[in-house]
N, C-alpha and C positions, 0 to 999 in steps of 0.2 A: 575678683568676680568669680562666681561659681554657679553651676547648674546642677540640680539634684540628679542622682543616679537613675531614678525612675524615668525621668524625662529623657535622659541620654539613651536608656535602653529602649524606650518606645520609638525614638527616632531611628536607632539602629535597625530595629525590626521592620520599620516601614520603608526604609531606603533599600533600593535594589543595587547591590554592589556591582553587579555586572553592567548595569546601565551607567552607573557613575564612572567606572573604570573605562568603559567604551568611549567616553567623551575625550579620553586621552590616548587610549591604546586600541588598535584594531584587534578585536578578539574573534576567535573561531571556536566553535564547540568541539570539545574533545572528550568523549564519554560523558560523564556527569559534570565535568568542569569546562572552563573556557580558557584558551591559551593564546598568547601573543608575545611580541618582543618586549622585553622588560624596559620600562621607561627610566630605570635607575642605573643602568649600565649598558654599554654598547655590546650588542650580540647579533649574530646573523641567524642563529637557530632559536626559535621560540622556546623559552624555558620558564616563562611567567604564567602562572596558573591562577584563575579566579574561580571560587566555588560559591554558587548562589545559595545552596542549602546551608552551608556553614558560615556564609557571609564573611569569607576571609580571602586573602590572596597570599601567594608565596612564589618566590623566584628560586629555581634550583641553580641558577647561575651565580647570583650574588648573595643569596641567602636571605634577602629582605622579605618580611612577612608582616601581616597585621590585618586590621579590619578597615571598614570604609573611612573611619575617622583618620587613622594613621596614614592611609593612602593619600587623602587630600592634603593632610598636613605636610607630607613629604613633597607632593607635587607643587603645591602653591606656597609653601613656606609659611603657612598660617598657624595661628595658635589653636589649641584645642577648643577653647570657648568659641572663637570665631568660626571654626569649622563646624561645630555642632549647631551654631545659630544659622549658618548658611544652609545646612541640610534640613534643619527644622522648617525653614521657610519653603524649601522645595516640596516637602511632604505635607505642608499645611498645619504644622504644630507651632503654637505660640510659646515662645521661650521668654521667660522673665529673668534677665540677669540681675543678680542681687549682690550686694556687698557681702563678702564672705563672713558668715558668723564665726567660723573657725579662723583665728588669726594665722594659723599655719597652712591655710588653703593653698597659698602660692608655693610653699615648700613642697606640699604634697604633689602639686601639679608638676613641679620640677623633677621630683623623684619618679613619677610615672613616666615622664619623657626620658629620663636617664635610663630607666629599666628597659624601655623599648629599644634604645640604642644598644644596650648591653646584650639583650636577647638576640638581636640581629648579628652582633659580633660573634656570639657563641655558635649560632647557626652556620655562619661562614666558616668557622673553624672546623665544624663537624664535616661540612660538605667538601671543603677545598684544601684544607691544610694536610701536610704529610702526617703530622701527629694525629689528626682526626681519623686517619685510617684505622687505628687501633679501636677507636670508639665506634666507628661504623661496623667493624667486624664484630664487636661485642653485641651491638644491637641486632645485627643480622643473625648472630648465633642464638640470641634470645627469641628470634622469630618475628621481629618487627619488620614490616614492609616499608618501602620508601614513602608510600602514601601516609601511613600512620606516623612516621617520623615527621613528615611535613605538616600533618594536621595538628600535631601537638608542639610544633616548632622546637623539637629537641635540638640540643646543641652540644658543644664540647668546650671545656675549659682546658687549655694546654698546660703542660707541667711547668712552664716558665714561671718564675717567682713573681714577676710584676708586669707581664705583658698587657693585661687588661687595664691596670691602673695607669700605665704610661700612655696607652691609647686614649683613654678618657681625658686625662690631663692635657694631652696634646690637642684634643678637640674642644677645649674650653671649659671643661667641668672642674669645679673646685674640689679640693681635698675634703672640705667639710661635707659636700654632698656625697662623695664616694663613701665616706665613713658612715654617713647617716643612712645611706642605702644598704650598707653592710657588705658591699662587694669588695671593699678594701679594708685592710687593717694597718696599724702602725707598729713597726718592730720596736721592741722595748729598748734595744741597745742603739741601733743606728737611727732610730726615729724616722725611718723611711716607709713609704707605702708598699704593701705587698698584697697580692690577690688572695681573697678568702678561698675561692674555688680553684683547685689546680688538679689536672689530670683526672677530671671527672666528666661523666655524661651529665648534661644539664637539662633539667625539667623546669621550664618557666611556669610559675604559678599565677594564673589569671583570676581576676574577680568575675562576677556574673556579667559584667559589661565588656569583658574581653581585654581589660587593661592589665598589664604585667605588674603584679604586686611584689614579687620576689622570686627566688629560685631555690631549687633543691638539686644537689649534686650527688651522683652515685659514683663512688670511687672505682677506678680501674686498677688500683694497686692492691693486690691481695694481702699485703703486709699492713695496710692502713687500718688503724683501729676503728675509726668512724666510717662505717659503710655508707651512710647517708649524712649529708651536711646541709642544713637549711640556712636561708637568710635569717639574720637576727630580727627581733622585734623592731619595728620602725613605725613612723607615722602612717604608712600604708600597708605594712605587713604585720598582721595580727594572726598568729597561728590558730587561735581559738575561734576566729571569725571566718576562716576560709575552708574551702573544700576543693581539692585538686580535681580538675575536669568539669567544674560546675558550668563554665561557659559553653563547653561542647555538649553538655548533657541536658541543659535545662529545658530545651524545647521538646526533647524526647520524653523527659520526665512528665511534662504536661500532657503530651500526647498519650502516653501509656498510663498516666496517673500512678506512677510508681518510681522508686529509685532503688538501685542496687549499690550497697556500700562495700568497698574493698579496702584493703590496707595499703598495698604498694602501688607506686607509679607505673611500673611495668605491667602489673596486673590490670590496671585500668586501661592502659593503651592496648593491651591484648584483647580485653573484652570489647572495646570499640572495634577493633580490627575484625572480630568475629561476629559483628552485628549487634552486640549488646550496647546500645548507645546511651541508655539512661543510667550511667554509672558515675559515681563520684568516689574520690579517695579521701580518707580521714587524716592523711598526713602523719600518721603514727602518733597522734596526740590523743589525750582523753577527750571524748566527745563533749561538746559544750552547748549551753543554751543558745549561743549565737549561731552555731552550726545548725542546730535543730530549727531555729527560726528561718534560716536561709533555705533549708529543704522545704519547709512548710509553705514557702511562697509558691511552690510548684506542685507539691503533692504531700499527702499525709501517709502514704503507704511506702514502707521501707522494707527491704530484704537485705539482711547482713550476710555477706559471703566472705568471711575472713579465712585465713589459712586453716587447713584441716589438721590442727594439732592442739595440744592442751593450751598453749599460749593464745592461739586464735580464738578458741572457744571462750576463754576467760575475757579476752578483749571484747568479744561480742556482748558479754554480760554487762560490761561497763557502759555499753551504749544504752542498755535497757531503761534505767531510771529517768534519764533525760528524755528519751523518746516518749515514755509514758506521761511525763509531766506536760508534754506538748500534744497529748492525745493522738499520737501517731500509731498507726496500725503496724506493729513491728513483728517481722518474721525472720527466721534464720534458714539459710540454705547450707546445711553442713557439707563440707567437702570431704572426700575420702582422706583418710589419715595420711599425712605427709605431702599432700597436694596443696597448691595454691591455685587461684584462677588461671594464671598464665600457664603453669605446668600442665593443668588438666586439659586446657584447650589445645595445647601443642601435642600432648600424648593421646588424647581421646577424641578431640574434635568438638565442634559446636553442639552436636546432639547430646553429648555427655553433659555439657553445661546446662543445656535446656532441660534435661532430665533432672539434674540437681535442683534447678529453679522450680520445677513443677512439684517437687517433693518438699518445698519449704513449709515450715510449720511455725506456729506462734512461738516467738522467742521466750515469752513468759512461761509457757507450758514446757518448752524444751529445757529451760533452766530447772524447773521442778523435776523433770525426769532425770536430768543430769545429777542433781543432788541426791536423788533416791538411788540411782544406779541399779546395781543388782542386789541391794540390801533388802532384807525383810522388814516390812513396816513395823515399827515398835513405837511406843509413846515417846521414847527418848529421841528417836530419829524424826518423828513428826514434829516435835518441838524444835529440833535443830533446823529442819527445813523451813518451818513457819518463820522462825526468827531471821533466817537468811532472806526469805522472800519479802519480809516486812520492809526491808531496806528499799525495795522497789515499789511495793504497794503504797508506802507513805508519799511517794512522789505523784500519785494519781490524784488529780484535783476534781475530776468529773465523777459525781456520785454514782451514776449509772455504770460507768466503766469500772469503778471501784467494786461495785456489787458483783460484776462479772468475774473479776480477778479473784475475789474472795471465794466465789462459787467454784471456780476452776481448782483452786488450791484445796478446797474442801473435798472435791470429788477425787482428786489424785491421792490425797492422804487418808480419805475416809474419816475425816474429822468434821464435826459440826461447824457451820459457818459462825455461829454465835461465839464458840470457843476461840476461833481465829480472830474475830473482832475484839474480843476481850484482851487477847494477847497483843494486838495492835495498839490498843489504848494503854496497856501497861507499858509497852515499849516506848510509846510517846511520852508517857509520864516520866520515864527515866531520863529522857533527853531534855525536857523543858521544865524550868521552875522560874517563877517570875517575882521580881521585887514589886511590892505594892507602893502606891504613892505615900509619901510621908515616911518612908523608910521601913514600913511594916512588910515583912516577907511572908510568902506563902510556903516557903521551903528554903532549902539552901540556895544561896546566891549562885547562879550559874557562872562558872569561871570562863566559859567560852563565848559569852555574849558580850561583844565589845560595846562600850558606852555609846559610840556613834551609831551602832545598829539599834540600840534601845531608843536613842533620840529620833532616829528615822521613823520607827514605828509610832512614836508619840506624834510626830509631825504629820504623817500621812493620814493618821486616824482622827486627830483633833483639829487639823487645819486644812480642810479640803480646798480652800481658796488658793493654796500654793501648789496644788498638784501639777498644773501645767508647767510651772517654773521648775519645780524640783525634778520632775520626770524628764524634762528636756536636758538636764545636766547629769542625771544619775546613771551610772554604769552598774547594771545589776550584778556584774561579776565582782564588784567591790564587796558585796554582802557575803560574809562567810557562814553565818549561822543559818541552818536550813529553815528554821521556823520564821525568822525575820525575812528571809528571802521569799518564802512561800507567801507570806502576807503581803509584802511589798509588790510582788508580781500580780497578786489577785487585785489589789487596790488599783494598780495601773490598768488592768483589763477593764475593771468597772469604770474607771475614769474615762477611758477611751470610748466606752459605750454610753457615757453620761448617765450611769446607773449607780454611782457610788453612794452608799449609805452604810454606816456601821452595822445596821441590822441585816442588810443584804449580804455583807461580808461574812457575818457570823453564820448566816444560813448556809453559805458555801462550805463551812467547816463544822457543821452541826454534829458530825460523827467524830470530831476531834476536840474533846473538851479542853485540852491543853492550849490549842490554838485559840479557841474562843476566849479562854481566860486571858491570854496575852492581848487579844483585841480589846476586851473590856478594860484591861489595865491601861492600854494606850489611849483610849478615847476619853479618859477622865481629865487629861491635861488641857490647859488653856494657855495660849501665848498672847502677850500684849504687844508693846511697841517693839520688842526685840525679835520679832518673827523672822525678819530678813537675815539678821545676824545668826539666828539659830539654824536657818537653812544653810547658810554659808559654812558655819562651823561643822555641821553634820556632814555635808558633802565632802569637805576637806578631810574630816576625820575618817570617813569611809575610804577615800582615796589613799590616805596615809596607811590605813589598815592593809589595803591590797599590796602596797609597796613593801610594807614590813613583812608580809607573808611571802612575797617574791624574794625578798632579801634572805629570809630564813632558808628557802629552798636552794638559793644560789650558794649560800655558805655551806649547806649540807653537801651539795655537789662538789664544792671546792675541797672539802675534807676527803671525799672519796677519791677525787682525782689526784690529790697530793699523796694519799696513801699508796696509790698505784704508780706514782712518779710520772704522771702524764702532764702534758703541756697545759698550763692553766692561764695563759695570757689572755685569751678571749673571755674566759670566765671572770677574771679580775676586772676586765674592762666593763663587763656587764654589772658586776657588783659596784663598781665606781659610778656607773650611770644610775643605778638604783639608789645609791646614797645621795646623789645630786637631786633625784626626784623627791626623796624624803625631805631633804633640806629645803627644797623649793616649797613644798606643801607646808612645812613647819613655819617657814618665813611668812607665808601668806596668812596662816592662822594667827601668828603672833602680831603681824602687822595689821590685821583686820582689813585686808585689802578686798573689800566687797566688790564683786564683779557683776 
């Protein structure tokens, strides 16, 4: 059984956690929180705190923490679904339990539960173990207060080889689940479990509903090569779909109608500590469409505040095309050279950061200025800058916004807008060339458009009756070619608004003749009785394409690690899992297992 995340979030926002906890624990107000004796362990001095604003609880005595759902589950021994339904009835929300569409829904629920237990164990180690003293001193040295540590449920993984794995096995969790959650690994020689995170400060990664998806660990060993270590990809942990701190930041994002993006976990914690609550972290990964969609649930206004060095500036530029494609108003707040948000706040204080934020400017215009630098404008420089900025401009789908960006580029370079548009069209022509029906080609056959991507374009353009079915199963991250992805996303938006028609689609891209050409090519096809099979084959082909791409990246990483004589055990396991995924998809295609 499952309940959709939107309903869960609505229930959580309506329920008063203080009122709920008060039915079990006598609470007294203490500042902005409420405190009482912890119901989960024996104590004489109150160390159990409940915060109404953040809708969470934490015990400094035993380390247990969570939201209103986890509190009731622990108190009553109920399942998550039953707890949600009980609270929904209390606040007048009708919940319809459904048979899980995802056959792995039960496993996901078990992984969420397992991660809650793990998070509590890490917190206990930080607060109460002798080994945790080193971690506490590190966090204190970095300037974090006890309140900040509590708000983000920071923990500590001891240096022991298998302490967590043994604890979890002893408490009834299977080896299979531990491996699936990524907290444990199997040694290649002894075939025994050992802990992934050892001697690290632990940052739990929560989704927007406050459930623990995975973990990130910061090493305390200066000799350790990997400064940060993250949970591996799993059913519930997808790095390109998450933002660190989104649970703590989302309400403030709505209130202020803006979000600040930072790189590091400590940067984010420090920003919250100094009163900047609308902050999320990008987890050190390339910004994705999924992350942009998550932000756009709450605001369209983003300010990037990465480290004040060359690497930080270039990382902010990688954020730009995705943000523009989602019509986000994207600014940058450049930090002083050599500073990151945490170091600036500690050395200069809140006013210094407020000053930086007030001076934020358009990221698009900042990039133009950066590319020009101190150079004198010449025709060669102008062409170089235009070609660089075209990579971002091509991601803009809204024609009004597109006009604005072309105008800005024209003003900075003192180049006519028409000349810039002509260069954009020329650039697009170099990237796209399409095969005509019947084998006739308009140019060279593009080597980078996968057959499954071409088939997807044919399907969504010539068979609108399957839109609901195909979009319910399609993962847009499977599409590698930018033109195909751009068209598929546009068709999806029109489908959602019940406005799909090829002519409407072509009008959206009227300034991009190459995309219009691809649309006209795709709408000429017709499918007969084999439409269902075509959908199945296309989706499986795209899924296989994404796994093949993942495998290439893993093999490239393997070569690098082997050349450096680094440990490759975990990487080999990832490669093995990827091979199994490819094998599974190949079997489904060959077996014609229509689902």
